[in-house]
C-alpha positions as a Markdown table, in Angstrom:
| # | Residue | x | y | z |
|---|---|---|---|---|
| 1 | Unk | 16.6 | 9.8 | -46.0 |
| 2 | Unk | 14.9 | 6.9 | -47.9 |
| 3 | Unk | 13.6 | 8.2 | -51.4 |
| 4 | Unk | 9.9 | 10.0 | -51.0 |
| 5 | Unk | 7.1 | 7.6 | -52.5 |
| 6 | Unk | 6.4 | 8.3 | -56.3 |
| 7 | Unk | 3.0 | 10.0 | -56.9 |
| 8 | Unk | 1.8 | 9.6 | -60.3 |
| 9 | Unk | -1.2 | 12.0 | -61.6 |
| 10 | Unk | -1.0 | 12.8 | -65.0 |
| 11 | Unk | -3.0 | 16.3 | -66.2 |
| 12 | Unk | -6.3 | 15.7 | -66.9 |
| 13 | Unk | -9.0 | 18.0 | -68.4 |
| 14 | Unk | -12.2 | 16.7 | -67.5 |
| 15 | Unk | -14.1 | 15.7 | -64.1 |
| 16 | Unk | -16.7 | 13.1 | -63.6 |
| 17 | Unk | -19.6 | 13.8 | -61.3 |
| 18 | Unk | -20.9 | 11.1 | -59.4 |
| 19 | Unk | -23.6 | 12.5 | -57.5 |
| 20 | Unk | -25.0 | 15.6 | -58.5 |
| 21 | Unk | -27.3 | 16.4 | -55.9 |
| 22 | Unk | -26.0 | 17.3 | -52.0 |
| 23 | Unk | -26.4 | 15.5 | -49.6 |
| 24 | Unk | -27.3 | 15.7 | -45.5 |
| 25 | Unk | -25.9 | 12.2 | -44.9 |
| 26 | Unk | -24.1 | 13.5 | -41.8 |
| 27 | Unk | -27.2 | 14.9 | -40.2 |
| 28 | Unk | -29.3 | 11.9 | -41.3 |
| 29 | Unk | -26.8 | 9.2 | -39.7 |
| 30 | Unk | -26.7 | 11.6 | -36.4 |
| 31 | Unk | -30.8 | 11.4 | -36.1 |
| 32 | Unk | -30.3 | 7.5 | -36.8 |
| 33 | Unk | -27.6 | 7.2 | -33.9 |
| 34 | Unk | -29.5 | 9.3 | -31.7 |
| 35 | Unk | -32.5 | 6.8 | -32.3 |
| 36 | Unk | -30.4 | 4.2 | -31.9 |
| 37 | Unk | -29.0 | 5.3 | -28.4 |
| 38 | Unk | -32.3 | 6.1 | -26.9 |
| 39 | Unk | -33.9 | 2.8 | -27.6 |
| 40 | Unk | -30.3 | 1.0 | -25.7 |
| 41 | Unk | -31.1 | 3.5 | -22.8 |
| 42 | Unk | -34.7 | 3.4 | -22.9 |
| 43 | Unk | -34.7 | -0.7 | -22.6 |
| 44 | Unk | -32.0 | -0.3 | -19.9 |
| 45 | Unk | -33.8 | 2.0 | -17.6 |
| 46 | Unk | -36.9 | -0.5 | -17.6 |
| 47 | Unk | -34.9 | -3.2 | -16.6 |
| 48 | Unk | -33.6 | -1.0 | -13.6 |
| 49 | Unk | -37.2 | 0.1 | -13.2 |
| 50 | Unk | -38.3 | -3.9 | -13.1 |
| 51 | Unk | -35.3 | -4.6 | -10.3 |
| 52 | Unk | -36.6 | -1.9 | -8.2 |
| 53 | Unk | -40.2 | -2.8 | -8.8 |
| 54 | Unk | -39.5 | -6.2 | -7.2 |
| 55 | Unk | -38.2 | -4.9 | -3.7 |
| 56 | Unk | -34.8 | -6.0 | -4.7 |
| 57 | Unk | -33.5 | -2.8 | -2.9 |
| 58 | Unk | -35.0 | -3.6 | 0.4 |
| 59 | Unk | -33.5 | -7.3 | -0.2 |
| 60 | Unk | -30.0 | -6.0 | -0.9 |
| 61 | Unk | -29.9 | -4.3 | 2.6 |
| 62 | Unk | -31.0 | -7.4 | 4.3 |
| 63 | Unk | -27.6 | -8.9 | 4.0 |
| 64 | Unk | -27.1 | -12.9 | 3.8 |
| 65 | Unk | -29.1 | -15.1 | 1.3 |
| 66 | Unk | -31.5 | -11.8 | 0.4 |
| 67 | Unk | -28.6 | -9.7 | -0.6 |
| 68 | Unk | -26.9 | -12.5 | -2.6 |
| 69 | Unk | -30.3 | -13.2 | -4.5 |
| 70 | Unk | -31.1 | -9.4 | -5.2 |
| 71 | Unk | -27.4 | -9.2 | -6.1 |
| 72 | Unk | -28.3 | -12.5 | -8.7 |
| 73 | Unk | -31.4 | -11.2 | -9.9 |
| 74 | Unk | -29.6 | -8.0 | -11.0 |
| 75 | Unk | -26.9 | -9.5 | -12.7 |
| 76 | Unk | -29.6 | -12.0 | -14.5 |
| 77 | Unk | -31.7 | -8.9 | -15.3 |
| 78 | Unk | -28.6 | -7.2 | -17.1 |
| 79 | Unk | -27.3 | -10.1 | -18.8 |
| 80 | Unk | -30.7 | -10.8 | -20.3 |
| 81 | Unk | -31.1 | -7.6 | -21.8 |
| 82 | Unk | -27.4 | -7.7 | -22.8 |
| 83 | Unk | -28.0 | -11.0 | -24.5 |
| 84 | Unk | -30.8 | -9.4 | -26.4 |
| 85 | Unk | -28.6 | -6.5 | -27.8 |
| 86 | Unk | -25.9 | -9.2 | -28.5 |
| 87 | Unk | -28.0 | -11.0 | -31.0 |
| 88 | Unk | -30.1 | -7.4 | -32.3 |
| 89 | Unk | -26.6 | -6.0 | -32.9 |
| 90 | Unk | -25.5 | -8.6 | -35.3 |
| 91 | Unk | -29.2 | -9.2 | -36.9 |
| 92 | Unk | -28.6 | -6.4 | -39.6 |
| 93 | Unk | -31.2 | -4.3 | -37.7 |
| 94 | Unk | -31.6 | -1.1 | -39.7 |
| 95 | Unk | -31.7 | 0.7 | -36.7 |
| 96 | Unk | -28.5 | -0.2 | -35.4 |
| 97 | Unk | -27.1 | -0.6 | -38.9 |
| 98 | Unk | -27.4 | 2.9 | -39.7 |
| 99 | Unk | -27.1 | 4.2 | -36.1 |
| 100 | Unk | -23.8 | 2.9 | -35.4 |
| 101 | Unk | -22.1 | 1.7 | -38.4 |
| 102 | Unk | -20.6 | -1.8 | -39.0 |
| 103 | Unk | -17.5 | -0.9 | -37.4 |
| 104 | Unk | -19.2 | 0.3 | -34.3 |
| 105 | Unk | -21.7 | -2.2 | -34.0 |
| 106 | Unk | -18.4 | -4.8 | -34.5 |
| 107 | Unk | -16.7 | -3.1 | -31.3 |
| 108 | Unk | -20.0 | -2.9 | -29.2 |
| 109 | Unk | -20.7 | -6.8 | -30.5 |
| 110 | Unk | -17.5 | -7.7 | -28.4 |
| 111 | Unk | -17.8 | -5.4 | -25.6 |
| 112 | Unk | -21.4 | -6.8 | -24.7 |
| 113 | Unk | -20.5 | -10.4 | -25.5 |
| 114 | Unk | -18.1 | -9.8 | -22.8 |
| 115 | Unk | -20.2 | -8.2 | -19.9 |
| 116 | Unk | -23.1 | -10.4 | -20.9 |
| 117 | Unk | -21.6 | -13.6 | -20.4 |
| 118 | Unk | -19.8 | -12.4 | -17.3 |
| 119 | Unk | -23.1 | -11.2 | -15.8 |
| 120 | Unk | -24.8 | -14.7 | -16.8 |
| 121 | Unk | -21.9 | -16.4 | -14.9 |
| 122 | Unk | -22.3 | -14.0 | -12.2 |
| 123 | Unk | -26.5 | -14.6 | -11.9 |
| 124 | Unk | -25.8 | -18.5 | -12.1 |
| 125 | Unk | -23.2 | -18.2 | -9.1 |
| 126 | Unk | -24.9 | -16.0 | -7.1 |
| 127 | Unk | -28.4 | -17.5 | -7.3 |
| 128 | Unk | -26.8 | -20.7 | -6.2 |
| 129 | Unk | -24.8 | -19.5 | -3.4 |
| 130 | Unk | -28.1 | -17.2 | -2.4 |
| 131 | Unk | -30.6 | -20.5 | -2.3 |
| 132 | Unk | -28.1 | -22.8 | -0.7 |
| 133 | Unk | -27.6 | -20.2 | 1.9 |
| 134 | Unk | -31.3 | -19.8 | 2.4 |
| 135 | Unk | -31.8 | -23.4 | 2.2 |
| 136 | Unk | -28.7 | -24.2 | 4.3 |
| 137 | Unk | -27.4 | -26.9 | 1.6 |
| 138 | Unk | -24.4 | -27.8 | -0.1 |
| 139 | Unk | -24.2 | -25.0 | -3.2 |
| 140 | Unk | -23.3 | -28.1 | -5.4 |
| 141 | Unk | -26.5 | -30.4 | -4.2 |
| 142 | Unk | -28.4 | -26.6 | -4.8 |
| 143 | Unk | -27.1 | -26.4 | -8.5 |
| 144 | Unk | -28.1 | -29.8 | -8.9 |
| 145 | Unk | -31.7 | -29.1 | -7.8 |
| 146 | Unk | -31.9 | -25.7 | -10.0 |
| 147 | Unk | -31.1 | -28.2 | -13.3 |
| 148 | Unk | -33.6 | -30.7 | -12.3 |
| 149 | Unk | -36.6 | -29.4 | -10.6 |
| 150 | Unk | -36.6 | -25.9 | -12.2 |
| 151 | Unk | -38.6 | -25.5 | -15.2 |
| 152 | Unk | -36.8 | -24.5 | -18.2 |
| 153 | Unk | -33.4 | -25.0 | -16.6 |
| 154 | Unk | -32.4 | -28.2 | -18.4 |
| 155 | Unk | -32.6 | -25.8 | -21.6 |
| 156 | Unk | -30.7 | -22.9 | -19.8 |
| 157 | Unk | -27.9 | -25.3 | -19.2 |
| 158 | Unk | -27.8 | -26.4 | -22.8 |
| 159 | Unk | -27.6 | -22.6 | -24.0 |
| 160 | Unk | -25.3 | -22.0 | -21.1 |
| 161 | Unk | -22.7 | -24.6 | -23.1 |
| 162 | Unk | -23.4 | -23.4 | -26.1 |
| 163 | Unk | -22.6 | -19.7 | -25.2 |
| 164 | Unk | -19.5 | -21.0 | -23.4 |
| 165 | Unk | -18.5 | -22.4 | -26.5 |
| 166 | Unk | -18.8 | -19.1 | -28.7 |
| 167 | Unk | -17.0 | -17.3 | -25.9 |
| 168 | Unk | -14.1 | -19.9 | -25.9 |
| 169 | Unk | -13.7 | -19.9 | -29.7 |
| 170 | Unk | -14.0 | -16.0 | -29.6 |
| 171 | Unk | -10.6 | -15.8 | -27.5 |
| 172 | Unk | -8.1 | -14.7 | -30.1 |
| 173 | Unk | -5.7 | -17.3 | -29.8 |
| 174 | Unk | -8.3 | -19.7 | -30.7 |
| 175 | Unk | -9.9 | -17.6 | -33.2 |
| 176 | Unk | -6.4 | -17.9 | -35.1 |
| 177 | Unk | -6.4 | -21.6 | -35.0 |
| 178 | Unk | -9.6 | -21.8 | -36.6 |
| 179 | Unk | -10.6 | -21.2 | -40.0 |
| 180 | Unk | -13.1 | -18.5 | -40.8 |
| 181 | Unk | -16.1 | -20.6 | -42.1 |
| 182 | Unk | -15.4 | -23.1 | -38.9 |
| 183 | Unk | -15.3 | -20.3 | -36.4 |
| 184 | Unk | -18.4 | -18.6 | -38.3 |
| 185 | Unk | -20.5 | -21.6 | -37.7 |
| 186 | Unk | -19.6 | -22.3 | -34.2 |
| 187 | Unk | -20.5 | -18.4 | -33.8 |
| 188 | Unk | -23.8 | -18.8 | -34.9 |
| 189 | Unk | -24.6 | -21.5 | -32.0 |
| 190 | Unk | -24.9 | -18.0 | -29.8 |
| 191 | Unk | -28.3 | -17.5 | -31.5 |
| 192 | Unk | -29.5 | -21.1 | -30.1 |
| 193 | Unk | -27.7 | -20.7 | -26.9 |
| 194 | Unk | -29.6 | -17.2 | -26.0 |
| 195 | Unk | -32.9 | -18.8 | -27.4 |
| 196 | Unk | -32.2 | -21.6 | -24.8 |
| 197 | Unk | -30.9 | -19.8 | -21.9 |
| 198 | Unk | -33.3 | -16.9 | -21.7 |
| 199 | Unk | -36.8 | -18.5 | -21.2 |
| 200 | Unk | -36.3 | -19.9 | -18.2 |
| 201 | Unk | -36.0 | -16.2 | -16.8 |
| 202 | Unk | -39.4 | -15.8 | -18.0 |
| 203 | Unk | -41.0 | -18.9 | -16.7 |
| 204 | Unk | -39.4 | -18.7 | -13.0 |
| 205 | Unk | -37.7 | -15.4 | -12.5 |
| 206 | Unk | -39.5 | -13.3 | -10.0 |
| 207 | Unk | -38.0 | -10.0 | -11.5 |
| 208 | Unk | -39.4 | -11.1 | -15.0 |
| 209 | Unk | -43.1 | -11.8 | -13.4 |
| 210 | Unk | -43.5 | -9.5 | -10.4 |
| 211 | Unk | -45.7 | -7.7 | -12.6 |
| 212 | Unk | -48.1 | -7.9 | -15.9 |
| 213 | Unk | -46.0 | -5.1 | -17.5 |
| 214 | Unk | -42.8 | -6.5 | -16.8 |
| 215 | Unk | -43.9 | -9.9 | -18.4 |
| 216 | Unk | -44.9 | -8.6 | -21.4 |
| 217 | Unk | -41.7 | -6.4 | -21.7 |
| 218 | Unk | -39.4 | -9.3 | -21.2 |
| 219 | Unk | -41.7 | -11.8 | -23.8 |
| 220 | Unk | -42.0 | -8.8 | -26.1 |
| 221 | Unk | -38.0 | -8.4 | -26.2 |
| 222 | Unk | -37.6 | -12.2 | -26.7 |
| 223 | Unk | -40.0 | -12.3 | -29.6 |
| 224 | Unk | -38.7 | -9.0 | -31.0 |
| 225 | Unk | -35.6 | -10.4 | -30.9 |
| 226 | Unk | -36.3 | -13.7 | -32.5 |
| 227 | Unk | -38.2 | -12.0 | -35.2 |
| 228 | Unk | -35.3 | -9.4 | -35.9 |
| 229 | Unk | -33.3 | -12.7 | -36.6 |
| 230 | Unk | -36.0 | -14.3 | -39.0 |
| 231 | Unk | -36.7 | -11.1 | -40.8 |
| 232 | Unk | -33.4 | -9.4 | -41.1 |
| 233 | Unk | -30.8 | -12.3 | -41.6 |
| 234 | Unk | -33.0 | -14.6 | -43.6 |
| 235 | Unk | -36.4 | -13.1 | -44.8 |
| 236 | Unk | -35.3 | -9.6 | -46.4 |
| 237 | Unk | -32.0 | -11.2 | -47.7 |
| 238 | Unk | -33.9 | -13.9 | -49.5 |
| 239 | Unk | -36.5 | -11.5 | -51.0 |
| 240 | Unk | -33.7 | -9.4 | -51.8 |
| 241 | Unk | -31.9 | -12.1 | -53.8 |
| 242 | Unk | -35.0 | -13.4 | -55.8 |
| 243 | Unk | -35.9 | -9.8 | -56.7 |
| 244 | Unk | -33.1 | -8.9 | -58.0 |
| 245 | Unk | -32.0 | -12.3 | -59.8 |
| 246 | Unk | -28.1 | -11.7 | -59.3 |
| 247 | Unk | -25.9 | -13.7 | -61.2 |
| 248 | Unk | -21.7 | -14.0 | -61.9 |
| 249 | Unk | -21.3 | -12.3 | -65.3 |
| 250 | Unk | -17.3 | -12.8 | -65.0 |
| 251 | Unk | -14.5 | -13.9 | -63.1 |
| 252 | Unk | -11.1 | -12.2 | -63.8 |
| 253 | Unk | -7.8 | -12.7 | -62.1 |
| 254 | Unk | -6.7 | -9.5 | -59.9 |
| 255 | Unk | -3.2 | -9.3 | -59.4 |
| 256 | Unk | -0.9 | -12.4 | -58.5 |
| 257 | Unk | -2.9 | -13.7 | -55.9 |
| 258 | Unk | -6.1 | -12.3 | -56.3 |
| 259 | Unk | -9.4 | -12.1 | -58.2 |
| 260 | Unk | -12.3 | -10.1 | -58.9 |
| 261 | Unk | -15.9 | -11.1 | -59.5 |
| 262 | Unk | -18.5 | -9.2 | -61.6 |
| 263 | Unk | -22.1 | -9.4 | -61.1 |
| 264 | Unk | -25.2 | -8.4 | -62.6 |
| 265 | Unk | -28.8 | -8.6 | -62.2 |
| 266 | Unk | -32.3 | -7.0 | -62.2 |
| 267 | Unk | -32.6 | -3.4 | -61.2 |
| 268 | Unk | -29.4 | -3.4 | -59.4 |
| 269 | Unk | -29.9 | 0.4 | -58.7 |
| 270 | Unk | -32.7 | -0.4 | -56.3 |
| 271 | Unk | -30.5 | -1.9 | -53.8 |
| 272 | Unk | -29.2 | 1.8 | -53.4 |
| 273 | Unk | -25.4 | 0.6 | -53.0 |
| 274 | Unk | -23.0 | 2.9 | -52.4 |
| 275 | Unk | -19.0 | 2.4 | -53.0 |
| 276 | Unk | -17.6 | 1.6 | -49.8 |
| 277 | Unk | -20.0 | -0.6 | -48.6 |
| 278 | Unk | -20.1 | -4.0 | -48.3 |
| 279 | Unk | -22.4 | -7.5 | -48.7 |
| 280 | Unk | -22.5 | -10.8 | -47.3 |
| 281 | Unk | -22.1 | -13.2 | -50.5 |
| 282 | Unk | -23.4 | -16.9 | -51.1 |
| 283 | Unk | -22.7 | -18.2 | -54.3 |
| 284 | Unk | -25.3 | -21.1 | -55.3 |
| 285 | Unk | -22.2 | -23.2 | -56.8 |
| 286 | Unk | -22.2 | -26.5 | -54.7 |
| 287 | Unk | -22.0 | -28.2 | -51.3 |
| 288 | Unk | -20.9 | -25.0 | -48.6 |
| 289 | Unk | -23.0 | -22.5 | -50.5 |
| 290 | Unk | -24.5 | -21.3 | -47.3 |
| 291 | Unk | -21.3 | -19.9 | -45.9 |
| 292 | Unk | -21.4 | -16.2 | -45.9 |
| 293 | Unk | -18.6 | -14.1 | -47.3 |
| 294 | Unk | -18.1 | -10.4 | -46.5 |
| 295 | Unk | -16.5 | -8.3 | -49.3 |
| 296 | Unk | -16.8 | -4.8 | -50.1 |
| 297 | Unk | -17.8 | -3.2 | -53.3 |
| 298 | Unk | -14.8 | -2.7 | -55.6 |
| 299 | Unk | -16.2 | -0.5 | -57.8 |
| 300 | Unk | -19.3 | 2.1 | -57.8 |
| 301 | Unk | -22.2 | 0.1 | -58.5 |
| 302 | Unk | -24.2 | 2.8 | -60.2 |
| 303 | Unk | -23.4 | 1.7 | -63.5 |
| 304 | Unk | -25.8 | -1.5 | -62.7 |
| 305 | Unk | -22.5 | -4.0 | -61.8 |
| 306 | Unk | -21.5 | -5.5 | -58.4 |
| 307 | Unk | -17.8 | -6.0 | -58.4 |
| 308 | Unk | -15.7 | -7.5 | -55.3 |
| 309 | Unk | -12.2 | -8.1 | -55.2 |
| 310 | Unk | -10.1 | -10.6 | -52.8 |
| 311 | Unk | -7.2 | -12.0 | -52.4 |
| 312 | Unk | -6.5 | -15.7 | -52.0 |
| 313 | Unk | -6.3 | -16.2 | -48.0 |
| 314 | Unk | -8.9 | -19.4 | -47.4 |
| 315 | Unk | -11.2 | -21.7 | -48.9 |
| 316 | Unk | -13.9 | -19.0 | -49.6 |
| 317 | Unk | -11.6 | -16.8 | -51.5 |
| 318 | Unk | -10.1 | -19.5 | -53.5 |
| 319 | Unk | -13.6 | -20.7 | -54.2 |
| 320 | Unk | -14.4 | -17.6 | -56.1 |
| 321 | Unk | -11.8 | -18.3 | -58.7 |
| 322 | Unk | -13.7 | -21.5 | -59.8 |
| 323 | Unk | -16.8 | -19.4 | -60.0 |
| 324 | Unk | -18.5 | -20.0 | -63.4 |
| 325 | Unk | -21.0 | -17.0 | -65.2 |
| 326 | Unk | -24.3 | -17.7 | -64.5 |
| 327 | Unk | -23.8 | -18.9 | -61.1 |
| 328 | Unk | -26.5 | -17.5 | -58.7 |
| 329 | Unk | -25.8 | -15.2 | -55.9 |
| 330 | Unk | -27.5 | -14.6 | -52.7 |
| 331 | Unk | -26.9 | -11.3 | -50.7 |
| 332 | Unk | -27.2 | -9.7 | -47.7 |
| 333 | Unk | -26.7 | -5.9 | -47.6 |
| 334 | Unk | -25.5 | -3.3 | -48.6 |
| 335 | Unk | -23.9 | -2.8 | -45.1 |
| 336 | Unk | -21.4 | 0.1 | -44.0 |
| 337 | Unk | -21.1 | 3.6 | -43.4 |
| 338 | Unk | -17.6 | 4.2 | -45.1 |
| 339 | Unk | -19.0 | 6.1 | -48.3 |
| 340 | Unk | -18.3 | 9.2 | -49.8 |
| 341 | Unk | -21.2 | 11.1 | -47.7 |
| 342 | Unk | -19.1 | 10.8 | -44.9 |
| 343 | Unk | -16.6 | 13.7 | -46.6 |
| 344 | Unk | -16.8 | 17.1 | -44.9 |
| 345 | Unk | -15.0 | 18.6 | -47.6 |
| 346 | Unk | -11.4 | 19.2 | -48.9 |
| 347 | Unk | -8.7 | 16.9 | -49.8 |
| 348 | Unk | -9.5 | 13.2 | -50.7 |
| 349 | Unk | -6.5 | 11.2 | -48.9 |
| 350 | Unk | -7.3 | 7.0 | -49.3 |
| 351 | Unk | -4.6 | 4.9 | -47.5 |
| 352 | Unk | -5.6 | 1.1 | -48.0 |
| 353 | Unk | -3.6 | -2.5 | -47.1 |
| 354 | Unk | -4.4 | -5.7 | -49.3 |
| 355 | Unk | -7.7 | -6.1 | -50.2 |
| 356 | Unk | -8.7 | -3.0 | -48.4 |
| 357 | Unk | -7.8 | -1.0 | -51.5 |
| 358 | Unk | -10.9 | -2.4 | -53.1 |
| 359 | Unk | -13.7 | -0.1 | -51.0 |
| 360 | Unk | -11.4 | 2.9 | -51.5 |
| 361 | Unk | -11.3 | 2.3 | -55.2 |
| 362 | Unk | -15.4 | 2.2 | -55.2 |
| 363 | Unk | -15.4 | 5.4 | -53.4 |
| 364 | Unk | -13.1 | 7.3 | -55.4 |
| 365 | Unk | -15.1 | 5.8 | -58.4 |
| 366 | Unk | -18.3 | 7.5 | -57.2 |
| 367 | Unk | -17.1 | 10.6 | -55.1 |
| 368 | Unk | -16.7 | 14.2 | -56.7 |
| 369 | Unk | -13.3 | 15.3 | -56.8 |
| 370 | Unk | -11.2 | 18.0 | -59.2 |
| 371 | Unk | -8.2 | 16.5 | -60.9 |
| 372 | Unk | -5.4 | 16.5 | -58.2 |
| 373 | Unk | -8.0 | 16.7 | -55.5 |
| 374 | Unk | -7.4 | 12.6 | -54.3 |
| 375 | Unk | -4.5 | 10.9 | -53.6 |
| 376 | Unk | -4.2 | 7.0 | -52.6 |
| 377 | Unk | -1.6 | 5.3 | -50.7 |
| 378 | Unk | -1.6 | 1.3 | -51.2 |
| 379 | Unk | 0.2 | -1.2 | -49.2 |
| 380 | Unk | 1.3 | -4.4 | -50.4 |
| 381 | Unk | 3.7 | -7.3 | -49.4 |
| 382 | Unk | 4.8 | -7.0 | -52.9 |
| 383 | Unk | 4.0 | -5.0 | -55.9 |
| 384 | Unk | 2.5 | -7.8 | -57.8 |
| 385 | Unk | 0.4 | -8.4 | -55.2 |
| 386 | Unk | -1.8 | -5.5 | -55.9 |
| 387 | Unk | -5.1 | -5.2 | -56.2 |
| 388 | Unk | -7.3 | -3.2 | -58.4 |
| 389 | Unk | -4.3 | -2.2 | -60.4 |
| 390 | Unk | -6.4 | -1.5 | -63.7 |
| 391 | Unk | -9.0 | 0.6 | -62.1 |
| 392 | Unk | -6.5 | 2.7 | -60.1 |
| 393 | Unk | -4.7 | 3.0 | -63.6 |
| 394 | Unk | -7.8 | 4.5 | -65.2 |
| 395 | Unk | -8.6 | 6.8 | -62.3 |
| 396 | Unk | -5.0 | 8.3 | -62.4 |
| 397 | Unk | -5.5 | 8.7 | -66.3 |
| 398 | Unk | -8.8 | 9.8 | -66.4 |
| 399 | Unk | -9.6 | 11.6 | -63.4 |
| 400 | Unk | -6.1 | 12.5 | -61.8 |
| 401 | Unk | -5.8 | 10.7 | -59.2 |
| 402 | Unk | -2.5 | 11.1 | -57.5 |
| 403 | Unk | -1.2 | 7.3 | -56.8 |
| 404 | Unk | 1.7 | 6.0 | -54.5 |
| 405 | Unk | 2.0 | 2.3 | -54.0 |
| 406 | Unk | 4.3 | 1.3 | -51.1 |
| 407 | Unk | 5.2 | -2.2 | -51.4 |
| 408 | Unk | 7.3 | -4.4 | -49.6 |
| 409 | Unk | 7.9 | -6.1 | -46.2 |
| 410 | Unk | 6.7 | -4.2 | -43.2 |
| 411 | Unk | 9.2 | -1.8 | -41.4 |
| 412 | Unk | 10.1 | -2.7 | -37.9 |
| 413 | Unk | 11.1 | 0.7 | -36.8 |
| 414 | Unk | 9.2 | 3.8 | -36.7 |
| 415 | Unk | 5.6 | 3.7 | -37.8 |
| 416 | Unk | 4.8 | 0.0 | -38.5 |
| 417 | Unk | 2.1 | 0.4 | -41.2 |
| 418 | Unk | 4.8 | 1.6 | -43.7 |
| 419 | Unk | 7.2 | -0.7 | -45.7 |
| 420 | Unk | 10.9 | -1.4 | -44.9 |
| 421 | Unk | 11.7 | 0.7 | -48.0 |
| 422 | Unk | 10.8 | 3.6 | -46.1 |
| 423 | Unk | 11.9 | 2.9 | -42.4 |
| 424 | Unk | 13.7 | 6.1 | -41.9 |
| 425 | Unk | 10.4 | 8.1 | -42.3 |
| 426 | Unk | 8.5 | 9.1 | -39.7 |
| 427 | Unk | 4.6 | 8.4 | -40.3 |
| 428 | Unk | 3.1 | 11.8 | -39.7 |
| 429 | Unk | 5.9 | 13.3 | -41.8 |
| 430 | Unk | 5.2 | 10.9 | -45.0 |
| 431 | Unk | 1.7 | 12.0 | -44.3 |
| 432 | Unk | 2.3 | 15.7 | -44.6 |
| 433 | Unk | 4.8 | 15.0 | -47.4 |
| 434 | Unk | 1.8 | 13.5 | -49.9 |
| 435 | Unk | -0.7 | 15.9 | -48.6 |
| 436 | Unk | 0.7 | 19.4 | -47.2 |
| 437 | Unk | -2.2 | 20.4 | -45.6 |
| 438 | Unk | -3.4 | 17.6 | -43.3 |
| 439 | Unk | -6.1 | 19.7 | -41.5 |
| 440 | Unk | -8.1 | 20.1 | -45.0 |
| 441 | Unk | -7.8 | 16.1 | -45.5 |
| 442 | Unk | -10.6 | 13.5 | -45.3 |
| 443 | Unk | -9.0 | 10.3 | -44.8 |
| 444 | Unk | -10.4 | 7.0 | -45.8 |
| 445 | Unk | -8.8 | 4.0 | -44.6 |
| 446 | Unk | -9.1 | 0.5 | -44.6 |
| 447 | Unk | -7.2 | -2.5 | -43.8 |
| 448 | Unk | -6.2 | -5.0 | -41.1 |
| 449 | Unk | -7.3 | -3.3 | -37.7 |
| 450 | Unk | -3.8 | -3.1 | -36.6 |
| 451 | Unk | -2.6 | -1.8 | -39.2 |
| 452 | Unk | -5.4 | 0.9 | -39.3 |
| 453 | Unk | -4.6 | 1.4 | -35.4 |
| 454 | Unk | -0.8 | 2.6 | -36.4 |
| 455 | Unk | -1.7 | 5.0 | -39.6 |
| 456 | Unk | -4.7 | 6.9 | -37.4 |
| 457 | Unk | -2.2 | 7.5 | -34.6 |
| 458 | Unk | 0.2 | 9.1 | -37.5 |
| 459 | Unk | -2.8 | 10.7 | -38.7 |
| 460 | Unk | -3.8 | 12.4 | -35.5 |
| 461 | Unk | 0.2 | 13.5 | -35.0 |
| 462 | Unk | 0.3 | 14.9 | -38.7 |
| 463 | Unk | -2.8 | 17.1 | -37.7 |
| 464 | Unk | -5.8 | 15.3 | -39.1 |
| 465 | Unk | -9.0 | 15.9 | -36.9 |
| 466 | Unk | -10.4 | 12.6 | -35.5 |
| 467 | Unk | -13.9 | 13.6 | -37.0 |
| 468 | Unk | -11.7 | 13.4 | -40.8 |
| 469 | Unk | -10.8 | 9.8 | -40.6 |
| 470 | Unk | -13.2 | 7.3 | -41.9 |
| 471 | Unk | -12.5 | 3.7 | -41.5 |
| 472 | Unk | -14.3 | 0.4 | -41.1 |
| 473 | Unk | -12.6 | -2.7 | -40.3 |
| 474 | Unk | -11.4 | -5.1 | -43.1 |
| 475 | Unk | -11.0 | -8.5 | -42.0 |
| 476 | Unk | -11.8 | -12.4 | -43.8 |
């Protein structure tokens, strides 16, 4: 069998305690999660009530044009509500950030986006057919009348085109052909699309104006959604950036193909950032500064310094290497729930790939663990590509971290997350080797999504409980 990964862990006499007071983070997060779920379901039930109050059940049972229009209005109501949540989920609203976590929000955003657009399309088609049947005209003629004769329909048509642009560019094949910066810019048009598509419903939709309370609800949802974008995507980040005055203090090479950026500012502790969380960073170094880049913290921020580490994969990351000390930085965050608070107790097993090692090192920096009580496995295509090696060596030397690098090309047999040098190992067996009691592990996982899926499957086979596997997707 292939040789086992070498685990380095010299004896250590002292242990650092990064956090001394006990935390009730799991219970607090559960309460946030419950509050977020209640809000989502409450608004969904209001939509159903509005549809029923409009006499749509009777119309649905009436057949013909009445049934088509009733179904079309149901699809429109559901689509409008989902479109609002499509925006709210990505507007950095604290309720959803704390309740669902960034990884959960990302998954929900994809699902909600698919269904909102599908229902929106169904709404358009059903209403055109319903009105065409009722007026005994050609559906194409009816569609033309909608666009030119109904209030707000020109805006809605433009909004639909923008939403279609966002959907098409989000398809996996199209997404791979676009640079992140280009895709992100196109994706922002979704906000404008929603802003243009929804008002016509509020002006002319029967179910939107069936009663004063329904009208108030829909206009309030539209106003709240727009306000959330302005406040949490623009106002709060700008105010926070001005308050803390963050600037680049140093730029250093990190491995053969990476860079670390260190930043300082006023009262960094007031950000209440945690190891494992991320910010969206904008460096004011010239044209293109407005493009935000999500990078996780690569060190414990409690020391008054913010550190990120990135591998060169695109224009944004190459630009980091050219930053100069003193460059001003705008921030959004901190975001994410993958912190040391997620621990249930027991051995810490950290598994990262590429730049995914950065938040894991930050968590280890901050977390409270005994010498030998934490193990770090790191996958890289080549040993020279490894990031945060100095910080990892310090954790091995000063705190007794057990570290096993796993460099090399990916194995194409057994577990795809292992390198070719360990192709004969089953992933679950390797997990049991580095941590003989997997059920007692708290596993923190960070890397590309498909790679994490493979690791998670082997962790479950090795006996790690699902609620002890903590992860957030790391993509650029």
